[in-house]
C-alpha positions as CSV (number, residue, x, y, z in Angstrom):
1,M,-21.6,-38.2,-5.4
2,E,-19.0,-38.8,-8.1
3,Q,-20.2,-35.7,-9.9
4,A,-19.7,-33.5,-6.8
5,A,-16.1,-34.8,-6.4
6,T,-15.4,-34.0,-10.1
7,L,-16.8,-30.5,-9.8
8,G,-14.5,-29.8,-6.9
9,T,-11.5,-30.6,-9.1
10,M,-12.5,-28.5,-12.1
11,S,-10.8,-25.2,-12.3
12,T,-10.9,-22.4,-14.8
13,P,-7.6,-21.2,-16.1
14,A,-6.5,-17.9,-14.7
15,R,-6.9,-15.0,-17.1
16,P,-3.9,-12.9,-17.4
17,I,-4.2,-9.3,-16.1
18,A,-4.6,-7.0,-19.1
19,Y,-2.5,-3.8,-19.5
20,D,-4.4,-0.7,-18.4
21,A,-3.0,2.6,-19.5
22,G,-4.8,4.4,-16.7
23,L,-3.3,2.2,-13.9
24,V,-0.1,4.0,-13.1
25,P,-1.7,7.4,-13.2
26,A,-4.4,6.0,-10.8
27,L,-1.7,4.6,-8.5
28,K,0.1,7.9,-8.5
29,Q,-3.1,9.7,-7.7
30,D,-3.5,7.3,-4.8
31,H,-0.1,8.3,-3.6
32,N,-1.0,12.0,-3.7
33,D,-4.3,11.3,-1.9
34,L,-2.5,9.2,0.8
35,V,0.2,11.9,1.3
36,A,-2.5,14.6,1.6
37,L,-4.4,12.5,4.2
38,F,-1.2,11.7,6.1
39,D,-0.3,15.5,6.1
40,E,-3.8,16.2,7.5
41,I,-3.1,13.8,10.3
42,G,0.2,15.5,11.0
43,S,-1.5,18.9,11.0
44,C,-3.9,17.7,13.7
45,A,-0.9,16.6,15.8
46,R,0.9,19.9,15.3
47,H,-2.2,21.9,16.3
48,D,-2.9,19.6,19.3
49,R,-6.1,18.2,17.8
50,F,-5.3,14.6,18.8
51,E,-9.0,13.7,19.2
52,E,-9.3,14.0,15.4
53,I,-6.5,11.6,14.7
54,P,-8.0,8.1,15.3
55,P,-10.7,8.4,12.6
56,L,-8.3,9.9,10.1
57,L,-5.9,7.1,10.8
58,T,-8.7,4.6,10.1
59,R,-9.5,6.3,6.8
60,F,-5.8,6.4,5.9
61,K,-5.5,2.6,6.6
62,M,-8.5,1.8,4.5
63,N,-7.2,3.9,1.6
64,F,-3.7,2.5,2.0
65,E,-5.0,-1.1,1.9
66,A,-7.2,-0.4,-1.1
67,H,-4.1,1.0,-2.9
68,L,-2.1,-2.1,-1.9
69,I,-4.8,-4.4,-3.3
70,A,-4.9,-2.6,-6.6
71,E,-1.1,-2.6,-6.8
72,N,-0.8,-6.3,-5.9
73,V,-3.6,-7.6,-8.1
74,R,-3.3,-5.3,-11.1
75,F,0.2,-4.0,-11.2
76,Y,2.5,-6.7,-9.7
77,N,0.7,-9.6,-11.3
78,Y,0.9,-8.0,-14.7
79,V,4.5,-6.9,-14.5
80,E,5.7,-10.2,-13.1
81,R,4.0,-12.0,-16.0
82,A,5.2,-9.5,-18.6
83,L,8.8,-9.7,-17.4
84,E,8.9,-13.5,-16.7
85,G,12.2,-14.0,-18.6
86,D,13.9,-11.0,-17.1
87,S,15.5,-12.3,-13.9
88,E,17.0,-8.9,-12.8
89,N,13.7,-7.0,-13.0
90,T,11.8,-10.0,-11.6
91,M,14.1,-9.9,-8.5
92,L,13.6,-6.1,-8.2
93,I,9.8,-6.6,-8.4
94,R,9.8,-9.3,-5.8
95,S,12.0,-7.2,-3.5
96,F,9.6,-4.3,-3.8
97,R,6.7,-6.6,-3.0
98,R,8.4,-8.0,0.1
99,E,9.4,-4.6,1.3
100,M,5.8,-3.3,0.8
101,N,4.4,-6.2,2.9
102,A,6.7,-5.1,5.7
103,I,5.8,-1.5,5.4
104,A,2.1,-2.4,5.3
105,R,2.4,-4.3,8.6
106,G,4.2,-1.3,10.1
107,V,1.4,1.1,8.9
108,V,-1.3,-1.2,10.4
109,D,0.6,-1.4,13.7
110,F,0.9,2.4,13.8
111,V,-2.8,2.8,13.2
112,K,-3.8,0.3,15.8
113,K,-1.4,1.8,18.3
114,Y,-3.0,5.2,18.1
115,Q,-6.7,4.2,18.2
116,L,-6.8,6.0,21.6
117,N,-9.8,7.6,23.3
118,A,-7.5,10.2,24.7
119,F,-3.8,11.1,24.2
120,D,-1.7,12.0,27.2
121,E,1.6,13.9,26.9
122,A,3.6,10.7,26.6
123,S,1.3,9.3,23.8
124,K,1.4,12.6,22.0
125,S,5.1,12.7,22.0
126,A,5.3,9.0,20.9
127,F,2.8,9.6,18.2
128,I,4.8,12.5,16.8
129,D,8.0,10.4,16.7
130,D,6.2,7.4,15.1
131,Y,4.3,9.7,12.7
132,Q,7.6,11.1,11.5
133,A,9.2,7.7,11.1
134,V,6.2,6.2,9.2
135,G,6.0,9.4,7.0
136,D,9.7,9.2,6.1
137,L,9.4,5.5,5.2
138,L,6.3,6.1,3.0
139,A,7.8,9.1,1.3
140,Q,10.9,7.1,0.4
141,R,8.9,4.2,-0.8
142,I,6.6,6.3,-3.0
143,Q,9.6,8.1,-4.6
144,R,11.3,4.7,-5.3
145,E,8.1,3.1,-6.7
146,E,7.4,6.0,-9.0
147,A,11.0,6.3,-10.2
148,S,12.1,2.6,-10.4
149,L,9.0,0.3,-10.4
150,Y,6.2,2.0,-12.2
151,P,8.3,2.5,-15.4
152,L,8.4,-1.3,-15.7
153,Y,4.6,-1.3,-16.4
154,Q,4.5,-1.3,-20.2
155,P,2.1,-2.8,-22.8
156,A,3.1,-6.3,-23.8
């Protein structure tokens, strides 16, 4: 019994995330793929093919979440550790991370809202408005990440 209690308290030290020269190019490729998929969703709406939208939204959400996991685990953890003594950049990184969590909730809510069996005229109009708002938000975020955040990812 004593041994079981001891085993529960043992922990292995966390290994630091290693620098990966291919990470930022992979994250940028994710951005390109997400934008292309989001554009395909918009094309369906513009061509009144709303029945195709729910499965595309599900695929978008899955790809978006996979991107966020890679970014959180591999990018943010590395950069936060590498820039530990740099309070200005640490604040910038944390701000980006908080903002992304809010955007992620908004994307998930958007996807859930439009998992409809059929779109009526009101839901079509609402979708187009919401699609534009989410698209604008994502485009701004991607631009800011690639210009301001990704350059912070450097070998130690």
